[in-house]
N, C-alpha and C positions, 0 to 999 in steps of 0.2 A: 441130077445133073444141073438143075436150075440153081441149086444152092452154090455150086462151085462158080457159077457166073457172077455171083454177088461178091465174091472175094476180091479185094483190091490187088492190083498187080504189084504194088510196092507199098511199103509203110515206113515212115521215118522212125528213127530210134526214139525220139521224144514221144511220139504217139504210142509206140510199143511199150515203152516204160510206163506211160500213163495207164494203158490198158492192163498191164500186169499188176500195177499197184491197186487198181480198182476192181480187179476180177473177184468174183465170188469164190469162196472156198469150195473145193471139191467135196461133194456129198458122200463120196465113197472113201474118204480118208479114214483110216483106221483110228478109232478112239484110243486104242492102246498106244499107237505111235504118238498121238497128240499128248497123252498122259505121260509118256516117257520123255518127250521133249520138255514138257512143263516141269517134270521132276528134275531133269538135268539143269534147266534154267534156274530153278529154285536153289539147287545145290551150289551152282556157280555164284549166285547172288549172296548166299550165306557165307561162302568162303571169302568173297570180296569184302563183306562186312567184317568178318573176323580179321582179315588182313589189314583193313583200314584201322580198326581199333588198336591192333598190335603195333602198327606203324606209328600211330599218333602217340602211343605210350612211349615207344622207343625215342621218338623225336623230342618228347618232353625231357627224357633223361639226357639225351645228347645236348640239348640246348641249356640244360642246367650246368653243364661243364664243371663238374666237381673238380676243383684244382688238385685235390689230393690224389685222384685217380689218373690225372693227366701229367703229373710232374715228370715222370720218367719216360715219357713218350718222345720220340724224335719229331722234328718239324714235319717230315714226310708223313708220319703217322697222323699227326694232327690235321694236315691238309687233306689226307685221305678221308678222315672222319668228317671234315667239313664238306667235302665233295659228296660223300654218301648222304649227308643231311640234305644237301641241295637236291640230289636225285630222288630221294624219298618224298620231298615236298612236291617235286614235279610229278611224280607218280600219283600222289594223292590228288593233285589238280586234274590229272588225266582221268582218274577214277570219277571225280565229280562231273567231268564232261560226259563220261559214259553214262552215269546215272541220269543226267539231265536229258540225254538223248533217248532214254528207254521209255 
């Protein structure tokens, strides 16, 4: 009962967040669960790396703008291709932000 008297009546969100970030890992956490999480994380990072290289290759082809292939396309099609190029570049920048935060 003495231990419950040591507990604070209230705690701020900032203090709670700090405690959670600095808390020690539970000793009873299953190593299988941890291994599964690591495997899933590795798979995600591999897929993201594959997507990044494919996207960069595609962007090189789009930026090459081979006139022969674009001759018979409408202006709306060309604008759509340009918009796609912009969004792919933004997605690559978002991916770089994710990688820096990891």
